[in-house]
Each structure stands twice: as C-alpha cells, then as structure tokens.
BALOBA-1460 file (C-alpha; in Angstrom, 3 decimals):
// residues 265
<rec num="1" residu="x" x="0.082" y="0.021" z="0.066"/>
<rec num="2" residu="x" x="1.431" y="3.490" z="-1.239"/>
<rec num="3" residu="x" x="0.663" y="6.433" z="0.730"/>
<rec num="4" residu="x" x="0.794" y="10.208" z="-0.436"/>
<rec num="5" residu="x" x="-0.306" y="8.848" z="-3.761"/>
<rec num="6" residu="x" x="-3.223" y="9.133" z="-6.323"/>
<rec num="7" residu="x" x="-4.445" y="5.608" z="-7.779"/>
<rec num="8" residu="x" x="-6.102" y="6.234" z="-11.194"/>
<rec num="9" residu="x" x="-9.088" y="3.936" z="-11.822"/>
<rec num="10" residu="x" x="-12.251" y="2.511" z="-9.685"/>
<rec num="11" residu="x" x="-12.236" y="3.302" z="-6.325"/>
<rec num="12" residu="x" x="-14.091" y="-0.002" z="-5.201"/>
<rec num="13" residu="x" x="-11.623" y="-2.357" z="-7.287"/>
<rec num="14" residu="x" x="-8.837" y="-0.496" z="-5.699"/>
<rec num="15" residu="x" x="-10.050" y="-0.203" z="-2.156"/>
<rec num="16" residu="x" x="-10.391" y="-4.448" z="-2.367"/>
<rec num="17" residu="x" x="-7.303" y="-4.959" z="-4.060"/>
<rec num="18" residu="x" x="-4.558" y="-2.303" z="-3.296"/>
<rec num="19" residu="x" x="-4.847" y="-1.519" z="0.383"/>
<rec num="20" residu="x" x="-4.456" y="-2.963" z="3.457"/>
<rec num="21" residu="x" x="-7.856" y="-3.830" z="5.757"/>
<rec num="22" residu="x" x="-8.001" y="-1.538" z="9.163"/>
<rec num="23" residu="x" x="-5.068" y="0.624" z="8.039"/>
<rec num="24" residu="x" x="-6.965" y="3.852" z="7.427"/>
<rec num="25" residu="x" x="-7.827" y="6.329" z="10.565"/>
<rec num="26" residu="x" x="-10.205" y="8.363" z="8.734"/>
<rec num="27" residu="x" x="-12.247" y="8.441" z="4.835"/>
<rec num="28" residu="x" x="-13.308" y="11.251" z="3.651"/>
<rec num="29" residu="x" x="-15.692" y="10.942" z="0.547"/>
<rec num="30" residu="x" x="-17.368" y="13.422" z="-1.407"/>
<rec num="31" residu="x" x="-19.456" y="11.079" z="-3.901"/>
<rec num="32" residu="x" x="-21.381" y="11.628" z="-6.772"/>
<rec num="33" residu="x" x="-24.545" y="13.110" z="-5.439"/>
<rec num="34" residu="x" x="-26.625" y="11.807" z="-8.694"/>
<rec num="35" residu="x" x="-27.765" y="15.580" z="-9.871"/>
<rec num="36" residu="x" x="-26.865" y="15.097" z="-13.405"/>
<rec num="37" residu="x" x="-29.371" y="15.723" z="-16.041"/>
<rec num="38" residu="x" x="-31.236" y="18.859" z="-17.600"/>
<rec num="39" residu="x" x="-28.704" y="21.540" z="-17.441"/>
<rec num="40" residu="x" x="-29.113" y="25.151" z="-16.476"/>
<rec num="41" residu="x" x="-26.695" y="27.532" z="-17.802"/>
<rec num="42" residu="x" x="-26.172" y="31.323" z="-16.151"/>
<rec num="43" residu="x" x="-22.963" y="32.550" z="-17.413"/>
<rec num="44" residu="x" x="-23.456" y="36.138" z="-15.651"/>
<rec num="45" residu="x" x="-23.054" y="34.373" z="-12.319"/>
<rec num="46" residu="x" x="-20.217" y="34.772" z="-10.792"/>
<rec num="47" residu="x" x="-20.701" y="33.636" z="-7.075"/>
<rec num="48" residu="x" x="-18.072" y="30.733" z="-7.015"/>
<rec num="49" residu="x" x="-17.644" y="31.135" z="-10.881"/>
<rec num="50" residu="x" x="-20.276" y="30.980" z="-13.419"/>
<rec num="51" residu="x" x="-22.762" y="28.116" z="-12.399"/>
<rec num="52" residu="x" x="-23.699" y="25.046" z="-14.668"/>
<rec num="53" residu="x" x="-25.709" y="22.843" z="-13.177"/>
<rec num="54" residu="x" x="-24.480" y="19.695" z="-12.629"/>
<rec num="55" residu="x" x="-24.319" y="17.441" z="-16.001"/>
<rec num="56" residu="x" x="-21.321" y="15.030" z="-15.585"/>
<rec num="57" residu="x" x="-21.387" y="11.307" z="-16.609"/>
<rec num="58" residu="x" x="-19.759" y="10.355" z="-13.500"/>
<rec num="59" residu="x" x="-22.904" y="11.942" z="-11.521"/>
<rec num="60" residu="x" x="-25.718" y="10.020" z="-13.733"/>
<rec num="61" residu="x" x="-27.235" y="6.890" z="-12.347"/>
<rec num="62" residu="x" x="-30.535" y="5.478" z="-12.231"/>
<rec num="63" residu="x" x="-32.395" y="5.191" z="-8.550"/>
<rec num="64" residu="x" x="-31.479" y="1.447" z="-8.288"/>
<rec num="65" residu="x" x="-27.809" y="1.324" z="-9.772"/>
<rec num="66" residu="x" x="-27.285" y="4.508" z="-7.281"/>
<rec num="67" residu="x" x="-28.052" y="2.519" z="-4.365"/>
<rec num="68" residu="x" x="-25.788" y="-0.466" z="-5.497"/>
<rec num="69" residu="x" x="-23.074" y="2.205" z="-6.111"/>
<rec num="70" residu="x" x="-23.501" y="3.449" z="-2.657"/>
<rec num="71" residu="x" x="-23.293" y="0.015" z="-1.043"/>
<rec num="72" residu="x" x="-20.576" y="-1.148" z="-3.120"/>
<rec num="73" residu="x" x="-17.982" y="1.886" z="-2.216"/>
<rec num="74" residu="x" x="-19.163" y="2.400" z="1.652"/>
<rec num="75" residu="x" x="-18.710" y="-1.424" z="2.008"/>
<rec num="76" residu="x" x="-14.975" y="-1.431" z="0.377"/>
<rec num="77" residu="x" x="-14.203" y="1.631" z="2.494"/>
<rec num="78" residu="x" x="-15.636" y="0.191" z="5.778"/>
<rec num="79" residu="x" x="-13.323" y="-2.668" z="5.457"/>
<rec num="80" residu="x" x="-10.309" y="-0.388" z="5.180"/>
<rec num="81" residu="x" x="-10.829" y="1.466" z="8.366"/>
<rec num="82" residu="x" x="-9.393" y="0.990" z="11.661"/>
<rec num="83" residu="x" x="-11.715" y="-0.164" z="14.581"/>
<rec num="84" residu="x" x="-12.157" y="3.422" z="15.712"/>
<rec num="85" residu="x" x="-11.680" y="4.921" z="12.759"/>
<rec num="86" residu="x" x="-14.134" y="7.535" z="11.274"/>
<rec num="87" residu="x" x="-15.765" y="7.836" z="7.843"/>
<rec num="88" residu="x" x="-17.235" y="11.743" z="6.752"/>
<rec num="89" residu="x" x="-19.234" y="12.057" z="3.391"/>
<rec num="90" residu="x" x="-20.549" y="14.775" z="1.912"/>
<rec num="91" residu="x" x="-23.924" y="15.086" z="0.535"/>
<rec num="92" residu="x" x="-27.289" y="16.779" z="0.162"/>
<rec num="93" residu="x" x="-30.879" y="16.124" z="0.622"/>
<rec num="94" residu="x" x="-30.722" y="14.092" z="-2.660"/>
<rec num="95" residu="x" x="-28.490" y="11.353" z="-1.656"/>
<rec num="96" residu="x" x="-28.105" y="11.617" z="2.394"/>
<rec num="97" residu="x" x="-31.283" y="8.856" z="2.583"/>
<rec num="98" residu="x" x="-29.179" y="6.222" z="0.775"/>
<rec num="99" residu="x" x="-25.833" y="6.841" z="2.639"/>
<rec num="100" residu="x" x="-27.226" y="6.962" z="6.044"/>
<rec num="101" residu="x" x="-29.189" y="3.924" z="5.454"/>
<rec num="102" residu="x" x="-26.310" y="1.996" z="3.971"/>
<rec num="103" residu="x" x="-23.508" y="2.781" z="6.439"/>
<rec num="104" residu="x" x="-25.877" y="1.785" z="9.132"/>
<rec num="105" residu="x" x="-26.507" y="-1.518" z="7.554"/>
<rec num="106" residu="x" x="-22.700" y="-1.772" z="7.365"/>
<rec num="107" residu="x" x="-22.417" y="-1.386" z="11.245"/>
<rec num="108" residu="x" x="-21.153" y="2.227" z="11.419"/>
<rec num="109" residu="x" x="-22.588" y="4.528" z="14.289"/>
<rec num="110" residu="x" x="-23.954" y="8.219" z="12.912"/>
<rec num="111" residu="x" x="-22.499" y="10.533" z="15.258"/>
<rec num="112" residu="x" x="-23.146" y="13.682" z="13.694"/>
<rec num="113" residu="x" x="-24.772" y="15.552" z="10.609"/>
<rec num="114" residu="x" x="-22.886" y="18.753" z="10.006"/>
<rec num="115" residu="x" x="-24.454" y="21.506" z="7.828"/>
<rec num="116" residu="x" x="-22.713" y="23.448" z="5.563"/>
<rec num="117" residu="x" x="-24.274" y="26.694" z="5.128"/>
<rec num="118" residu="x" x="-22.935" y="28.099" z="1.777"/>
<rec num="119" residu="x" x="-23.174" y="31.901" z="2.116"/>
<rec num="120" residu="x" x="-22.879" y="32.560" z="-1.521"/>
<rec num="121" residu="x" x="-24.850" y="29.877" z="-2.670"/>
<rec num="122" residu="x" x="-26.603" y="30.418" z="-5.953"/>
<rec num="123" residu="x" x="-29.835" y="32.315" z="-5.792"/>
<rec num="124" residu="x" x="-33.353" y="30.811" z="-6.197"/>
<rec num="125" residu="x" x="-33.778" y="30.765" z="-10.235"/>
<rec num="126" residu="x" x="-36.782" y="28.594" z="-10.633"/>
<rec num="127" residu="x" x="-38.977" y="30.159" z="-7.329"/>
<rec num="128" residu="x" x="-40.400" y="26.556" z="-7.190"/>
<rec num="129" residu="x" x="-38.486" y="25.406" z="-4.074"/>
<rec num="130" residu="x" x="-36.693" y="27.041" z="-0.907"/>
<rec num="131" residu="x" x="-33.386" y="27.862" z="-1.771"/>
<rec num="132" residu="x" x="-30.777" y="25.466" z="-1.738"/>
<rec num="133" residu="x" x="-28.059" y="26.768" z="0.144"/>
<rec num="134" residu="x" x="-26.724" y="23.828" z="2.505"/>
<rec num="135" residu="x" x="-25.005" y="20.651" z="2.293"/>
<rec num="136" residu="x" x="-24.360" y="18.062" z="4.796"/>
<rec num="137" residu="x" x="-21.360" y="16.013" z="5.990"/>
<rec num="138" residu="x" x="-22.370" y="13.037" z="7.778"/>
<rec num="139" residu="x" x="-19.792" y="11.590" z="10.138"/>
<rec num="140" residu="x" x="-19.865" y="7.950" z="10.974"/>
<rec num="141" residu="x" x="-17.265" y="5.965" z="13.300"/>
<rec num="142" residu="x" x="-16.552" y="2.335" z="13.198"/>
<rec num="143" residu="x" x="-16.598" y="0.354" z="16.665"/>
<rec num="144" residu="x" x="-15.792" y="2.552" z="19.749"/>
<rec num="145" residu="x" x="-13.549" y="4.621" z="21.350"/>
<rec num="146" residu="x" x="-13.072" y="6.766" z="18.230"/>
<rec num="147" residu="x" x="-11.123" y="10.063" z="18.133"/>
<rec num="148" residu="x" x="-12.216" y="13.410" z="18.471"/>
<rec num="149" residu="x" x="-9.955" y="16.262" z="19.054"/>
<rec num="150" residu="x" x="-12.268" y="18.206" z="21.016"/>
<rec num="151" residu="x" x="-9.939" y="21.028" z="22.209"/>
<rec num="152" residu="x" x="-8.223" y="21.353" z="19.034"/>
<rec num="153" residu="x" x="-11.684" y="21.717" z="17.283"/>
<rec num="154" residu="x" x="-12.829" y="24.434" z="19.768"/>
<rec num="155" residu="x" x="-9.731" y="26.470" z="18.677"/>
<rec num="156" residu="x" x="-10.926" y="26.093" z="15.089"/>
<rec num="157" residu="x" x="-14.237" y="28.053" z="15.808"/>
<rec num="158" residu="x" x="-13.264" y="31.499" z="15.168"/>
<rec num="159" residu="x" x="-15.964" y="32.911" z="17.427"/>
<rec num="160" residu="x" x="-14.972" y="33.696" z="21.166"/>
<rec num="161" residu="x" x="-16.789" y="34.346" z="24.172"/>
<rec num="162" residu="x" x="-16.975" y="37.858" z="25.554"/>
<rec num="163" residu="x" x="-13.710" y="37.287" z="27.596"/>
<rec num="164" residu="x" x="-12.335" y="36.128" z="24.474"/>
<rec num="165" residu="x" x="-12.067" y="32.622" z="25.346"/>
<rec num="166" residu="x" x="-12.600" y="29.460" z="23.177"/>
<rec num="167" residu="x" x="-16.309" y="28.621" z="22.712"/>
<rec num="168" residu="x" x="-18.324" y="25.477" z="22.744"/>
<rec num="169" residu="x" x="-18.839" y="24.390" z="19.217"/>
<rec num="170" residu="x" x="-22.838" y="24.665" z="18.851"/>
<rec num="171" residu="x" x="-22.813" y="28.067" z="17.278"/>
<rec num="172" residu="x" x="-20.171" y="27.022" z="14.223"/>
<rec num="173" residu="x" x="-19.535" y="23.394" z="14.090"/>
<rec num="174" residu="x" x="-22.887" y="21.831" z="13.505"/>
<rec num="175" residu="x" x="-23.758" y="25.050" z="11.251"/>
<rec num="176" residu="x" x="-20.429" y="25.644" z="9.589"/>
<rec num="177" residu="x" x="-21.149" y="29.108" z="7.644"/>
<rec num="178" residu="x" x="-18.273" y="28.783" z="4.672"/>
<rec num="179" residu="x" x="-18.506" y="30.178" z="1.036"/>
<rec num="180" residu="x" x="-18.580" y="28.216" z="-2.013"/>
<rec num="181" residu="x" x="-15.061" y="27.992" z="-3.108"/>
<rec num="182" residu="x" x="-14.001" y="31.021" z="-5.346"/>
<rec num="183" residu="x" x="-11.457" y="33.458" z="-6.098"/>
<rec num="184" residu="x" x="-7.694" y="31.880" z="-6.018"/>
<rec num="185" residu="x" x="-9.115" y="28.957" z="-4.438"/>
<rec num="186" residu="x" x="-11.747" y="28.135" z="-7.079"/>
<rec num="187" residu="x" x="-9.830" y="25.992" z="-9.882"/>
<rec num="188" residu="x" x="-10.595" y="27.042" z="-13.643"/>
<rec num="189" residu="x" x="-10.539" y="25.552" z="-17.041"/>
<rec num="190" residu="x" x="-9.002" y="27.374" z="-20.177"/>
<rec num="191" residu="x" x="-12.561" y="29.028" z="-20.760"/>
<rec num="192" residu="x" x="-12.820" y="29.969" z="-16.803"/>
<rec num="193" residu="x" x="-15.305" y="27.812" z="-16.031"/>
<rec num="194" residu="x" x="-14.891" y="25.659" z="-13.018"/>
<rec num="195" residu="x" x="-12.699" y="22.652" z="-13.587"/>
<rec num="196" residu="x" x="-14.483" y="20.324" z="-11.044"/>
<rec num="197" residu="x" x="-18.205" y="21.171" z="-10.318"/>
<rec num="198" residu="x" x="-18.254" y="20.196" z="-6.498"/>
<rec num="199" residu="x" x="-14.705" y="21.348" z="-5.437"/>
<rec num="200" residu="x" x="-14.976" y="21.588" z="-1.719"/>
<rec num="201" residu="x" x="-13.406" y="24.399" z="0.493"/>
<rec num="202" residu="x" x="-10.050" y="23.608" z="2.065"/>
<rec num="203" residu="x" x="-11.379" y="24.980" z="5.263"/>
<rec num="204" residu="x" x="-13.856" y="22.352" z="5.448"/>
<rec num="205" residu="x" x="-11.546" y="19.368" z="4.889"/>
<rec num="206" residu="x" x="-9.368" y="20.837" z="7.591"/>
<rec num="207" residu="x" x="-12.043" y="20.690" z="10.155"/>
<rec num="208" residu="x" x="-12.616" y="17.233" z="9.317"/>
<rec num="209" residu="x" x="-9.056" y="16.107" z="9.480"/>
<rec num="210" residu="x" x="-8.564" y="18.074" z="12.465"/>
<rec num="211" residu="x" x="-11.394" y="16.389" z="14.444"/>
<rec num="212" residu="x" x="-10.839" y="12.641" z="13.344"/>
<rec num="213" residu="x" x="-7.353" y="12.027" z="12.832"/>
<rec num="214" residu="x" x="-3.747" y="13.067" z="14.316"/>
<rec num="215" residu="x" x="-0.241" y="13.527" z="12.424"/>
<rec num="216" residu="x" x="0.921" y="10.634" z="10.621"/>
<rec num="217" residu="x" x="-2.605" y="8.960" z="10.291"/>
<rec num="218" residu="x" x="-3.592" y="7.837" z="6.890"/>
<rec num="219" residu="x" x="-6.463" y="9.656" z="5.679"/>
<rec num="220" residu="x" x="-8.201" y="8.257" z="2.264"/>
<rec num="221" residu="x" x="-10.447" y="9.825" z="-0.156"/>
<rec num="222" residu="x" x="-12.272" y="7.463" z="-2.693"/>
<rec num="223" residu="x" x="-13.308" y="10.331" z="-4.788"/>
<rec num="224" residu="x" x="-10.338" y="12.553" z="-4.997"/>
<rec num="225" residu="x" x="-11.186" y="15.155" z="-7.596"/>
<rec num="226" residu="x" x="-8.606" y="17.739" z="-7.787"/>
<rec num="227" residu="x" x="-6.732" y="16.564" z="-4.753"/>
<rec num="228" residu="x" x="-8.157" y="19.073" z="-1.878"/>
<rec num="229" residu="x" x="-8.073" y="16.353" z="0.700"/>
<rec num="230" residu="x" x="-4.427" y="15.657" z="-0.157"/>
<rec num="231" residu="x" x="-3.634" y="18.920" z="-0.098"/>
<rec num="232" residu="x" x="-4.782" y="19.717" z="3.444"/>
<rec num="233" residu="x" x="-3.684" y="16.560" z="4.499"/>
<rec num="234" residu="x" x="-0.032" y="17.618" z="3.564"/>
<rec num="235" residu="x" x="-0.466" y="20.553" z="5.345"/>
<rec num="236" residu="x" x="-1.528" y="18.975" z="8.260"/>
<rec num="237" residu="x" x="1.375" y="16.327" z="8.498"/>
<rec num="238" residu="x" x="-1.096" y="13.392" z="7.779"/>
<rec num="239" residu="x" x="-0.500" y="10.511" z="5.266"/>
<rec num="240" residu="x" x="-3.172" y="10.327" z="2.431"/>
<rec num="241" residu="x" x="-4.278" y="8.193" z="-0.269"/>
<rec num="242" residu="x" x="-6.787" y="9.627" z="-3.109"/>
<rec num="243" residu="x" x="-8.476" y="7.554" z="-6.022"/>
<rec num="244" residu="x" x="-9.676" y="8.956" z="-9.039"/>
<rec num="245" residu="x" x="-10.919" y="8.056" z="-12.075"/>
<rec num="246" residu="x" x="-10.652" y="11.273" z="-14.052"/>
<rec num="247" residu="x" x="-7.133" y="11.673" z="-15.605"/>
<rec num="248" residu="x" x="-7.904" y="15.627" z="-16.005"/>
<rec num="249" residu="x" x="-8.679" y="15.818" z="-12.546"/>
<rec num="250" residu="x" x="-5.600" y="13.968" z="-11.575"/>
<rec num="251" residu="x" x="-3.072" y="15.817" z="-13.560"/>
<rec num="252" residu="x" x="-4.264" y="19.024" z="-11.649"/>
<rec num="253" residu="x" x="-4.230" y="17.323" z="-8.422"/>
<rec num="254" residu="x" x="-0.691" y="16.521" z="-9.063"/>
<rec num="255" residu="x" x="-0.090" y="20.053" z="-9.683"/>
<rec num="256" residu="x" x="-1.795" y="21.270" z="-6.693"/>
<rec num="257" residu="x" x="-0.071" y="18.686" z="-4.083"/>
<rec num="258" residu="x" x="3.547" y="18.875" z="-3.149"/>
<rec num="259" residu="x" x="4.969" y="15.397" z="-3.093"/>
<rec num="260" residu="x" x="2.070" y="13.959" z="-5.167"/>
<rec num="261" residu="x" x="2.484" y="11.207" z="-7.298"/>
<rec num="262" residu="x" x="0.558" y="8.452" z="-9.495"/>
<rec num="263" residu="x" x="0.256" y="5.070" z="-9.193"/>
<rec num="264" residu="x" x="-1.582" y="3.209" z="-11.716"/>
<rec num="265" residu="x" x="-3.995" y="0.618" z="-10.912"/>
C-alpha cells in the first residue's frame, strides 16, 4: 500500500485489492450526488464561478444503480477503516437517505450530521423551491473509542466568548458558515469555468481532519477529484491516499500537491 499517492481507476476495485484492511484512520468521501441531467446555464453569475448545473457522466445513475453503487463503495471503505476509525461523507438532501441507510447496515454509527451553510449559494432561479443553500457532512464511526480532538476543534471555531476564550462548538461546528469555493481557490479551465463542479473548501476538509485524525495518520479519499484532501492532509502532516477515475482531475491534483504522485492501477 503506497501513501501520498493518487490511484487512477475505479475506487471499489482499488480499495478491495490495493490497500491493507484496518489501516486507514479517516475516510473523507465526496461521492457523486446523482444530480446530473437537465442543464441550466447562468453564464453571467460569478458567485464562486459561473454556474452550470451538474451535468456530468460520472454523476448520472438510475435510482437502483445509485443504491448499488453507494453500497459497494461504502462497504469497501469500511473494510479499510481501523476499528475506531471515522468516515465523513459529503451529501445533500438528494442522497443523504441512501448514505445513512447503507452506512448503518454496514455497522457504522452516525455521530453527527454537520450542516455547511453556503453563504454565497446560487440564488433561487426557478422560484419553485426554497433556496438550496446547504450541504451536509455525515460523520460515521466504526466501533468504539473513536478519536475526536475536542479541544483542537474548539480552537477552530472563529467565534469567542465575551472574555475572548474559546467557545463551545454549537454556534459554528454543527452549522458551518463557509462560502462556496471562489477567488484564487477556485480551479478553472481554459474557458474560465469551474474545473470541478463540486470543489470543496479547504477549510471544511481542515475541520474534518483536525477533528478525527492525528499527525501521521492515513487519510483516504476515494473520490479524490482535484486533490483538495491531499493538499490539506499534506499541510496538516497526515499521510493520504487518493483514488480518482478522471485523468484530467488527476493532472490538476498532481500540480497542486507537493510530493503527490500517480500510482497506476
């Protein structure tokens, strides 16, 4: 098993054949949400980059095939987790049901559902639903005696008491206010469009790694994308493993991560 390395290929087959079971302290996963289909173009909106509704081949499933896909990758990831390991899964209301049901069937315990409030979310264009301004991160644990760096996480909270002391976490960590990735952090293609449609803020990944891993622990991301997890893990002195099918995303990830290399399937 090679660390600080990007594996190219299908995450399920790679997790089953390339890694040691019980070796990973933390899994962070940002799987497909199964949102692709109809396209909505708003080229003049620059909030976090011009908005293009999800329309990716890797994000297109039938209801039944998505349930099977979710079961397969979660099962493979659970097998790699240590007995006190954690798994954080990003999701929206569109796929949180499948994720919770499958994870509980796999024996994981749901500790928290964090809410990411996107302060610069897209406006309500259709006027047929409430504005979609939140995503979720489900925190599951395997076994007992899981790691939670409570004091370090308190320091992460930007808010303070009237006396300037670190505050309890309920005012920030269950409801996390962060913008959609924009500015210099947003990766763009040659046409100026967002390179990856679901690029996550580094600050969000930092919180997850801070809470449920220590230095030198192995962090795995089975949907590595453009490598944000690897960047944050490297900065925080964690070992990391990434798996990604899209070679263009891998090329960008290698550029972004110091010491990152490609391990062919």
